[in-house]
C-alpha distance (Angstrom), angle and dihedral (degrees) to the residues before:
residue distance angle dihedral
M1 . . .
P2 3.94 . .
S3 3.87 117.9 .
T4 3.71 119.5 -116.6
R5 3.71 126.3 -150.3
L6 3.73 107.5 -121.9
R7 3.81 132.4 174.7
F8 3.82 104.1 -123.8
R9 3.72 140.1 141.3
P10 3.74 124.5 167.7
L11 3.71 117.0 -121.8
R12 3.75 108.0 -90.1
R13 3.84 99.5 175.4
P14 3.79 121.3 54.9
L15 3.73 121.5 -123.5
A16 3.89 85.9 -110.5
I17 3.68 90.3 73.3
L18 3.85 89.1 53.5
A19 3.74 89.7 48.0
L20 3.84 89.5 50.0
W21 3.82 90.4 46.4
L22 3.79 90.5 56.3
G23 3.82 91.0 50.7
A24 3.85 93.8 52.9
T25 3.85 115.4 99.2
V26 3.70 101.1 171.6
A27 3.77 121.1 75.6
A28 3.79 121.4 -143.3
H29 3.86 121.3 -110.3
A30 3.79 117.0 -108.6
Q31 3.65 140.8 155.5
D32 3.81 114.3 -73.1
Q33 3.71 119.8 -116.6
I34 3.77 121.0 -130.6
Q35 3.81 115.0 -117.0
T36 3.76 118.3 -149.8
P37 3.77 109.6 -131.9
V38 3.89 116.7 -125.1
P39 3.84 113.9 -123.9
A40 3.72 114.5 -112.0
A41 3.78 116.6 -112.7
E42 3.73 118.9 -117.2
N43 3.85 116.9 -96.3
S44 3.74 89.5 13.9
A45 3.80 125.4 153.5
P46 3.83 115.6 -81.0
A47 3.74 113.8 -80.2
P48 3.90 113.6 -98.9
S49 3.75 115.6 -103.1
R50 3.74 116.5 -108.0
L51 3.78 126.5 -124.4
P52 3.76 112.3 -154.0
S53 3.68 114.9 -134.9
A54 3.85 124.8 -122.7
A55 3.85 88.8 -110.0
C56 3.85 90.3 50.9
L57 3.78 91.4 52.9
R58 3.81 93.5 45.6
Y59 3.81 94.7 50.4
R60 3.78 91.4 45.2
S61 3.85 92.3 52.1
E62 3.82 93.3 46.9
L63 3.80 92.8 49.1
A64 3.80 91.8 50.3
S65 3.76 91.4 50.4
L66 3.78 90.6 47.4
S67 3.86 90.1 50.3
N68 3.73 92.5 48.3
G69 3.85 91.6 47.7
A70 3.86 90.4 50.1
S71 3.84 91.0 52.3
T72 3.87 90.9 51.3
V73 3.83 90.4 50.5
R74 3.70 93.1 51.4
A75 3.82 92.6 48.9
L76 3.82 89.1 51.7
Q77 3.70 93.1 47.9
S78 3.78 91.3 49.7
E79 3.87 90.7 51.3
I80 3.85 91.4 48.0
G81 3.79 91.3 51.1
R82 3.76 91.1 51.8
L83 3.74 94.2 50.1
E84 3.90 90.8 46.2
A85 3.79 89.6 54.3
Y86 3.83 92.2 48.6
H87 3.83 88.9 46.4
R88 3.84 90.6 56.3
S89 3.83 92.3 45.1
L90 3.94 88.3 58.0
N91 3.80 89.9 53.1
C92 3.72 91.8 -124.1
E93 3.83 96.2 157.1
G94 3.78 92.3 81.8
G95 3.79 134.7 14.4
T96 3.87 102.7 110.4
F97 3.75 123.3 126.4
L98 3.82 117.2 -170.1
F99 3.84 103.8 -52.6
F100 3.90 92.9 -21.0
D101 3.73 124.0 99.1
T102 3.82 110.3 -142.9
R103 3.73 96.1 174.0
P104 3.82 121.9 113.6
P105 3.78 113.2 -77.8
Q106 3.82 91.7 -118.5
C107 3.77 92.4 66.3
G108 3.76 95.7 78.7
A109 3.79 95.5 50.7
V110 3.88 91.1 47.3
E111 3.83 94.1 51.1
Q112 3.81 89.2 48.2
R113 3.68 91.8 52.6
I114 3.78 93.9 47.3
R115 3.76 91.4 51.4
A116 3.81 93.2 48.9
L117 3.93 89.9 52.4
N118 3.81 91.1 49.2
A119 3.79 89.7 52.8
T120 3.74 91.1 49.4
Y121 3.80 97.1 66.1
G122 3.70 97.4 16.8
G123 3.73 95.1 -127.1
A124 3.84 95.4 -71.1
A125 3.75 115.2 166.0
I126 3.74 119.9 -127.3
D127 3.76 93.1 -130.2
D128 3.84 92.2 62.9
T129 3.81 90.6 82.4
G130 3.80 95.4 42.1
A131 3.82 94.1 94.8
R132 3.80 93.3 48.5
R133 3.81 91.6 47.5
R134 3.73 94.1 52.6
Q135 3.89 88.1 47.7
L136 3.84 91.4 52.2
Q137 3.68 93.6 46.9
G138 3.84 88.5 56.5
L139 3.87 91.0 46.6
V140 3.77 91.5 49.8
A141 3.87 92.0 49.4
S142 3.83 91.6 51.2
S143 3.74 103.0 37.6
C144 3.83 98.6 39.3
A145 3.85 94.5 46.1
D146 3.81 90.7 51.4
S147 3.86 95.4 50.6
A148 3.69 117.9 133.4
R149 3.81 119.4 -102.3
V150 3.74 134.7 -161.9
D151 3.91 122.0 -132.0
P152 3.74 104.8 -133.8
A153 3.93 92.4 -152.9
T154 3.83 97.9 54.6
G155 3.81 102.8 15.0
E156 3.78 90.8 -130.5
T157 3.87 117.7 144.4
H158 3.86 115.5 -124.5
A159 3.75 132.8 -175.1
R160 3.79 133.7 -168.5
G161 3.86 95.2 -130.5
G162 3.78 119.1 -155.9
A163 3.80 148.2 -124.1
Q164 3.77 102.6 -56.6
V165 3.79 124.6 70.6
I166 3.78 120.5 -140.4
C167 3.82 137.7 -178.5
V168 3.84 113.6 -126.6
R169 3.83 123.0 -157.8
T170 3.81 102.8 -145.0
C171 3.80 96.4 -155.6
D172 3.84 92.1 68.4
G173 3.79 106.8 1.6
A174 3.78 93.8 -114.2
Y175 3.73 117.2 149.3
F176 3.79 145.6 -171.7
P177 3.86 130.7 -163.5
M178 3.77 123.3 -98.0
R179 3.77 112.4 -157.0
N180 3.86 131.4 174.4
L181 3.81 93.7 18.4
P182 3.80 108.9 -165.1
E183 3.79 93.3 -133.3
G184 3.81 98.6 28.1
R185 3.73 116.6 -128.5
T186 3.88 92.6 -30.4
G187 3.71 90.7 77.3
A188 3.91 97.8 29.6
D189 3.90 93.4 108.2
E190 3.80 93.5 53.3
M191 3.82 94.0 44.8
C192 3.78 90.5 47.7
Q193 3.76 91.7 52.7
A194 3.85 91.4 44.5
L195 3.82 88.9 54.0
C196 3.69 93.4 47.1
P197 3.85 104.7 34.9
G198 3.91 95.5 150.6
T199 3.84 93.2 74.5
E200 3.75 143.1 5.9
A201 3.84 114.0 -66.2
A202 3.73 137.9 170.9
A203 3.79 136.6 -165.6
Y204 3.93 116.8 -111.4
S205 3.76 135.0 176.6
M206 3.71 126.5 -142.7
P207 3.90 138.9 170.3
Y208 3.84 123.7 -108.6
G209 3.71 122.7 -102.2
D210 3.82 141.1 54.6
D211 3.86 117.1 -17.5
A212 3.78 88.7 3.3
L213 3.86 93.3 149.5
K214 3.90 87.4 65.2
S215 3.82 86.8 65.5
A216 3.84 96.8 46.0
A217 3.79 120.8 122.5
T218 3.79 134.6 -177.9
V219 3.79 112.7 -90.0
K220 3.78 88.6 -128.3
G221 3.88 114.2 47.8
S222 3.76 98.2 4.1
K223 3.83 91.8 -114.3
A224 3.91 109.8 170.9
Y225 3.76 118.5 -109.7
V226 3.80 87.8 -138.0
S227 3.82 89.3 67.1
L228 3.84 92.1 63.4
A229 3.77 113.3 111.7
N230 3.84 90.5 -131.1
A231 3.82 98.2 37.4
F232 3.93 110.5 155.3
K233 3.76 89.8 -5.5
F234 3.81 88.7 129.2
R235 3.87 87.6 67.2
K236 3.68 92.5 56.7
A237 3.76 110.7 35.5
F238 3.75 144.6 3.4
V239 3.88 113.8 -106.1
P240 3.81 113.9 -147.6
N241 3.85 117.3 -132.0
C242 3.86 88.8 15.3
S243 3.82 103.4 123.4
C244 3.83 135.3 128.7
K245 3.82 87.6 -136.5
P246 3.80 118.9 71.8
A247 3.78 110.7 -122.2
D248 3.83 93.5 -125.1
K249 3.84 97.1 51.1
T250 3.79 139.3 63.0
W251 3.75 122.5 -120.9
A252 3.79 89.3 -102.4
Q253 3.73 91.7 54.4
S254 3.86 92.4 45.2
L255 3.74 94.7 52.7
T256 3.78 99.9 46.0
K257 3.90 91.1 106.7
A258 3.88 91.6 48.5
E259 3.65 90.1 49.2
S260 3.83 93.9 52.8
M261 3.87 89.9 47.5
L262 3.77 91.0 54.9
V263 3.87 90.5 49.5
R264 3.73 95.0 42.0
H265 3.74 99.4 54.3
K266 3.68 103.5 44.9
G267 3.88 114.2 96.5
D268 3.78 134.1 -66.2
I269 3.84 129.1 -93.9
F270 3.77 128.0 179.6
V271 3.72 116.5 -113.8
T272 3.80 135.6 154.4
P273 3.91 117.9 -112.0
M274 3.73 87.4 -107.6
Q275 3.77 93.0 55.0
A276 3.72 91.6 45.6
E277 3.80 93.4 50.3
A278 3.91 90.1 50.6
L279 3.78 94.3 44.8
S280 3.80 92.4 48.8
R281 3.84 90.5 59.5
P282 3.89 106.5 71.1
S283 3.79 113.3 -166.5
P284 3.83 116.1 -91.5
K285 3.76 88.8 -116.1
V286 3.65 94.1 57.7
R287 3.75 92.8 44.7
L288 3.83 94.0 51.3
T289 3.81 86.5 50.2
L290 3.70 93.1 56.8
V291 3.70 95.7 45.9
G292 3.82 92.5 45.7
R293 3.69 91.5 54.6
A294 3.72 95.0 49.3
D295 3.74 91.6 48.4
R296 3.79 91.6 49.4
T297 3.80 93.0 46.7
A298 3.91 88.1 50.2
A299 3.81 91.2 52.5
V300 3.78 90.6 50.8
L301 3.77 91.6 49.8
A302 3.83 91.4 47.5
């Protein structure tokens, strides 16, 4: 019998993992990916004005304070070094006989000044703040670059998004992460809706870090999350009839399309039609195990 090239991949992750995926509302931290800006076309409309986020302003303020403090410490250390050199040039280390101080009269005043300067900054080293400064520089680069902006022509709020893709439930603004998408961002909206069939949902992207959701934007169109009518509502109140799982279905039934998408888009293998038919029929025991796990996971999440 001739072999036929078929797209097939046995299910490797149980439906329970998909159900757990839907219940998650906190995205994992990872390294941001650099996005290449698209050159603006000539004679294009004026660029939308940016609205710095609260995190952006906070990081900028702390970085400025840190830089000013480091400059002050350097100035103090320079002055102390100059006084110590002057102290040595006066031979102030010795010059005492019995109870009498035979040193130059300037020594006492110089030593007092050195002690006062050391007490001013507590002997702190400049390098102590180096790690925090580098961290703040990275946070400013990510949070300020992804700030929301308003299009003056339409009044719509847009954002640049970020490295991680999330699925947002529009009825209350709740979200969960979507990692390892089979088609990348191209099929993000379809996968998002398949994972949340009980209500309207859309794929967004956002950076990592504090207040990242404020910088989230739709994968298609770059519309800002903050412009949603129900943005952040899930943090303030429970919205009835707002669930990714339809009320009349189990999690296993709800995620059938998502399961088929994960299987359909994962590589090719060569099998005969007979093998494909046999492999596509998992044993009842295995199927019941997957469904049972999904239902139990959903019960725990509820």
